[in-house]
N, C-alpha and C positions, 0 to 999 in steps of 0.2 A: 691387485691389492692382496694383502694377506688373507682377507675374508674370502676372496675368490678361490684361493688355494684351499682354505679350510672347507669351503662348500663343495667345490668341484673335484678336487683331488682326494680329499680325506673324508668326504661325505659327512662333514660336521654340520649340524643345523645352525648355520650363521647366515643371516640375510645380507646379501651383497647390495651395497648402495653405490650407484655410479651416477654419471652426469645424466643419463637417461631417466633414472629414477627421480633425481632432483627436479629435472625439467618437467616431467609429467605431474609430479605432486604439486609443484608451485603453480602450474597452470590450472590444475583442478581447484586449487584454493587452500591447500594445506599450508599452515604457517611454519611448519618445521623446516629448518634450513640446515641445521647441523647434522653431520654424518651420523653421529650417535643417536640423536633424537629421531631421525628418520628410520634408522635401523630398529630402535626400540618400538616405534610405531608398528612396524611389520611383525616383529617378534612377539609383541604382546597381543596382537590381534589374529594371529594365525597359529594353528597347531605346530608344535616344534617337530618339524619333519624335513629333513634335508631334501627329499624328493619334491616336496611341495615348494620349498624356498627356491629350488632350482627352476621349477616350472614357472613360478611367479616371475622370477627374474627374466626368464626367457620370454614370457609374454610382455613384460615391460620393454625389453629390447625390441621385440617385434612391433609393438605399438609405436615406439619412438621412431623406428625406421620407416614405418608405413604411414603414420598419421601425424604424430607429435614431433615433426621434424623441426629444424631451426625456424623454418617458416611453416607453421602448422597447416595441415589439411584437415579441417575439423568436420566438414559435412558428413563424411562417411565413418568418422571415428566412433568406435563402440562406447566411448565414455562421454560423448558430447552432451548427453542429458544431465550429467553431474559436473561437467567441467566449466568453470567460470570463463576461461578463455574461449572455449568452444562456443558457448552460448553467445558471447559477445561477437565472435567472428562470424557466426552464422547469421546473427541479427544484422551485422554490418553488410554482409554479402547480399542480403535481401534488397539493398538499395541499388544493386547492379550498376555501379559506376556513377550513380547520381550523387550529388552533394548531400551529405547527411546533415539535416538541421540540428543544431546544438541542443535545441529543446527536446529532441527525441532521443538523445544519447542516454543510454541507461546509466543509472548511478551505480558504478561498480565500487565495491569496497571489499577488502578481504573478509571472509566469513570463517567462522569456526565450523568445520565440517567433521564428520566422524569417518571412521574407516569403513563402516558398514557398506555404503554404496560402492566403494572401490572393490571391496571383497566380493560383493554381489556381482559386479560386472565381470570380474575375472573368474568367479566361481562357475559361471555358465560354461566356460571353456574347460575348467578343471574338474567338474562334477564333484564339488565340495558341498557337504551338507552344513 
């Protein structure tokens, strides 16, 4: 995309939103779906720094390839404590192939969450204050 060129080739502080970013945010529970809304979410919550945006995007790609795949592998995911999908998948896996009684199924509904837990999880890797 044009934003990729701006960030990676021209070192402009523009956050790149791709399918990985959208997949991870939707599974965590963010309601933003539009490219511009997602981009604004990152740009208003992070310092305007092309190196930081580059590193965040690299971590998102790594997370998507290692854990948040099309079929997610939530147990070892570093975001599973804040991720709605991860919590549900880990809970369901605890039944180890047994039939899950409907009365035990957690009531999942989209929640309004803030950027802070996501930033906190990534910040451990980036040493951000």
